C-alpha positions in Angstrom: 10.7 -25.6 28.6 9.7 -24.8 25.1 6.2 -23.8 26.1 7.5 -21.7 29.0 10.0 -19.9 26.7 7.1 -19.2 24.3 5.0 -17.7 27.1 8.0 -15.5 28.3 8.5 -14.3 24.7 4.9 -13.5 24.2 4.8 -11.6 27.5 7.8 -9.6 26.4 6.3 -8.8 23.0 3.1 -7.7 24.6 4.8 -5.3 27.0 7.1 -4.0 24.3 4.3 -3.3 21.8 2.3 -1.4 24.3 5.3 0.5 25.5 6.1 1.6 21.9 2.5 2.6 21.4 2.6 4.7 24.5 5.5 6.7 23.2 4.2 7.1 19.7 6.2 4.3 18.0 3.1 2.0 17.6 3.3 2.0 13.8 6.6 0.1 13.9 7.1 -2.9 11.6 7.4 -6.1 13.7 9.5 -9.2 13.0 11.6 -7.9 10.1 14.3 -10.2 8.8 17.4 -9.2 6.7 20.4 -11.0 5.4 23.7 -10.9 7.2 26.4 -9.5 5.0 29.3 -10.4 7.4 28.5 -14.0 8.0 31.8 -14.9 9.8 32.2 -11.7 11.8 28.7 -11.8 13.1 28.4 -15.5 13.8 26.9 -16.6 17.1 27.9 -20.3 16.8 30.4 -22.4 14.9 28.5 -21.9 11.7 28.3 -18.5 9.9 25.4 -16.3 10.4 22.8 -16.0 7.6 20.2 -13.5 8.8 19.4 -10.9 11.5 16.0 -10.5 13.1 14.6 -7.0 13.9 11.9 -7.0 16.6 10.6 -3.5 15.7 11.6 -1.1 12.9 10.3 2.4 13.0 11.2 5.4 10.8 10.3 9.1 11.4 11.4 12.6 10.7 13.2 14.1 13.7 11.4 17.0 15.4 14.7 18.0 17.1 16.9 18.5 14.0 15.8 19.9 10.7 16.1 17.5 7.7 17.0 14.5 9.7 15.3 11.1 9.4 15.8 8.4 12.0 15.3 4.6 11.5 14.9 3.0 14.9 16.0 -0.6 15.1 14.5 -1.9 18.3 15.7 -5.1 20.0 13.5 -6.5 22.8 15.2 -8.7 25.4 12.7 -9.9 28.1 13.1 -12.5 30.8 11.4 -13.5 34.0 14.7 -13.4 36.0 16.2 -10.2 37.7 19.2 -8.6 36.1 21.5 -9.8 38.9 20.6 -13.5 38.5 23.2 -13.6 35.7 26.3 -11.6 35.0 24.6 -8.4 33.7 27.8 -7.1 32.0 28.2 -10.3 30.1 24.6 -10.4 29.1 24.6 -6.7 28.1 27.7 -7.2 26.0 25.9 -10.0 24.1 22.7 -8.0 23.6 24.5 -4.8 22.6 26.9 -6.6 20.2 24.0 -8.4 18.5 22.1 -5.1 18.0 25.3 -3.4 16.7 25.8 -6.2 14.2 22.1 -5.9 13.1 22.6 -2.2 12.5 25.7 -2.8 10.4 23.8 -5.1 8.1 20.7 -3.0 8.1 22.7 0.0 6.8 22.9 -1.3 3.2 19.9 -3.6 3.2 16.8 -3.6 0.9 14.7 -3.1 4.1 16.4 0.2 4.7 16.0 1.3 1.0 12.3 0.5 1.2 12.0 2.3 4.5 13.6 5.5 3.1 10.6 5.9 0.8 8.2 6.3 3.7 9.9 9.4 5.2 10.0 12.2 2.6 11.7 15.6 3.1 14.9 14.5 4.8 18.4 15.2 3.7 20.1 12.6 5.9 19.0 9.5 7.7 20.4 8.0 10.9 20.1 4.4 11.8 19.7 4.1 15.6 19.5 1.1 17.8 17.2 0.8 20.9 17.9 -2.0 23.3 14.7 -2.5 25.3 16.2 -4.8 28.0 13.4 -5.5 30.6 12.3 -8.3 32.9 9.5 -9.4 35.2 11.4 -8.6 38.5 9.3 -6.2 40.6 11.5 -6.3 43.8 14.7 -4.6 42.7 15.2 -1.0 41.5 15.5 -2.2 37.9 18.6 0.0 37.3 20.9 -2.3 35.3 22.4 0.7 33.4 24.0 1.8 36.6 25.9 -1.5 36.7 27.4 -1.2 33.2 29.9 1.6 33.5 32.9 -0.9 33.4 31.7 -2.7 30.2 34.4 -2.5 27.5 32.8 -2.7 24.0 34.9 -3.8 21.0 36.1 -0.8 18.9 35.3 -2.9 15.8 31.5 -2.5 16.3 30.0 -0.2 13.7 26.9 1.8 14.7 25.8 5.5 15.0 24.0 5.3 18.4 22.3 2.8 20.6 20.0 3.7 23.5 19.4 1.3 26.3 16.1 1.1 28.2 16.0 -1.0 31.4 13.2 -1.6 33.9 13.9 1.7 35.7 13.8 3.8 32.6 10.7 2.0 31.1 9.0 2.4 34.5 9.8 6.1 34.5 8.3 6.7 31.0 5.2 4.7 32.0 4.8 6.6 35.2 5.3 10.0 33.6 2.8 9.5 30.8 0.2 7.9 33.0 0.5 10.6 35.6 0.1 13.3 32.9 -3.0 11.5 31.6 -4.4 11.2 35.1 -4.2 14.9 35.8 -5.1 16.0 32.3 -8.8 16.6 33.0 -9.9 17.1 29.4 -6.5 18.2 28.1 -4.5 16.7 25.2 -1.3 15.2 26.4 1.8 15.4 24.2 5.6 15.3 24.5 7.2 18.7 24.6 10.1 19.2 22.2 12.8 21.6 23.5 14.4 24.2 21.2 17.7 22.6 20.2 18.9 25.3 18.0 18.8 22.8 15.2 15.0 22.7 14.7 14.6 26.3 13.4 12.9 25.8 10.0 9.5 27.5 10.4 7.9 25.3 7.7 8.6 22.1 9.7 9.2 23.2 13.3 6.9 21.7 15.9 7.2 22.0 19.7 5.1 19.1 20.8 3.7 15.8 19.5 2.6 12.3 20.3 6.0 10.9 19.3 8.8 10.6 21.8 12.1 11.3 20.1 14.6 8.6 20.6 17.0 11.0 22.3 14.5 11.2 25.2 13.7 7.5 25.6 16.2 7.0 28.4 16.4 10.5 29.7 16.2 11.3 33.4 13.7 14.1 32.7 10.6 14.0 30.5 8.7 17.2 29.4 5.0 16.9 28.6 2.5 19.5 27.4 -1.1 19.5 28.6 -3.4 21.6 26.5 -7.0 22.3 27.5 -9.3 21.5 24.6 -11.8 24.2 25.6 -9.5 27.1 26.5 -6.0 28.5 25.9 -4.8 27.0 29.2 -1.4 25.2 28.8 0.5 23.2 31.4 4.2 22.1 31.3 4.8 18.9 33.2 8.4 18.0 34.0 8.8 14.5 35.4 12.2 13.4 36.8 13.7 10.0 37.4 15.7 11.4 40.4 14.5 11.2 43.9 13.4 14.5 45.6 16.1 16.8 46.9 16.5 20.6 47.2 19.3 20.7 44.7 17.4 18.5 42.3 14.3 20.7 42.7 16.3 23.9 41.9 17.7 22.3 38.8 14.2 21.3 37.7 12.9 24.8 38.4 15.7 26.3 36.3 14.9 23.9 33.4 11.2 24.8 33.7 11.9 28.5 33.6 13.9 28.0 30.4 11.4 25.7 28.7 8.1 27.5 29.7 9.0 30.9 28.2 5.6 32.3 28.9 3.6 29.8 26.8 2.1 28.0 29.8 0.0 29.1 32.7 1.2 26.5 35.1 4.2 24.2 35.6 4.0 20.8 37.4 7.3 19.2 38.7 6.8 15.5 39.4 9.2 13.3 41.5 8.9 9.6 42.2 8.9 10.2 46.0 7.7 13.7 46.7 5.9 13.9 50.1 4.2 17.2 50.9 4.3 16.5 54.6 8.1 16.2 54.6 9.1 18.3 51.6 6.7 21.3 51.4 9.1 23.6 53.3 12.0 22.6 51.0 9.8 23.6 48.0 9.3 27.0 49.5 13.0 27.5 50.2 13.8 26.5 46.6 11.2 28.8 45.1 12.7 31.7 47.1 15.8 31.4 45.0 13.8 32.5 41.9 12.4 36.0 41.3 8.8 36.2 42.6 6.0 36.5 40.0 3.9 34.5 37.6 6.5 31.8 37.1 7.0 30.9 40.8 3.3 31.4 41.6 2.4 28.9 38.9 4.7 26.1 40.2 3.2 22.9 41.7 5.2 19.9 42.9 3.7 16.4 42.9 4.5 12.6 43.0 3.9 9.8 40.5 3.9 6.0 40.7 2.6 2.9 39.0 4.0 -0.2 37.3 4.8 -0.5 33.6 4.6 -4.4 33.6 0.8 -4.0 33.7 0.9 -2.7 30.1 0.1 -6.2 28.7 -3.1 -6.6 30.7 
């Protein structure tokens, strides 16, 4: 049993590290330990707790809000069993609470003070948790977040924000990035950063980069920028977690119109299940709702699909 648990743990670490690298978090520290400052309140057994372990710790300056630094405390929970094999709400409660306790003790730790020296030029720093809760089940839809709407978390937990990534969300990020790379054809692929109204400083403002901001890590839409290395050609790729529908396509078209703002020559909208044989007429109907011209003429609709668990191979 011990050897099997070790193999499962190593598989989870391998997948997690490659996933973080894919989204620009590859420079994260791994296996950080810090003392627990609330031994009794955070205990997980009869004896008081002494330490917290951080799987991955990653600091960066936010490209979405001027002057904000973000310390990402990433907890990886990996198993070979599907989510439904155990009570997912109970397991989620345990994982979430453990991460919240870790964030509480990290707030005033020496590890945080040392980390602050690596991100200059920020006026405030947020400590944000990321629960990467994944497993090896390839049969289900991987959507455990959809089962957690009735979870009641204690009001005593102290944390700024915690983002949860399950199989479905990890798969979506993996598919989106790989699809972008597949169609790039000599283009640089980066994540596109929307104008938030809070990233206006011209000295630090960027609209794309290799780093995926934590606010997007479990989003249902990802925006990527494909830039041709040999010409001014630019492409906006919007990939969505939602299955294809006319209403969903119209929403994505509206978002594309807002984000593109004449900087790109083409927009690609990617769905997980788009089928041109069955959906092409729907696309034409949706396009007709927008003024004709360069924007509509430059729209393509496509499909993506792969498997994020192959990341460790």
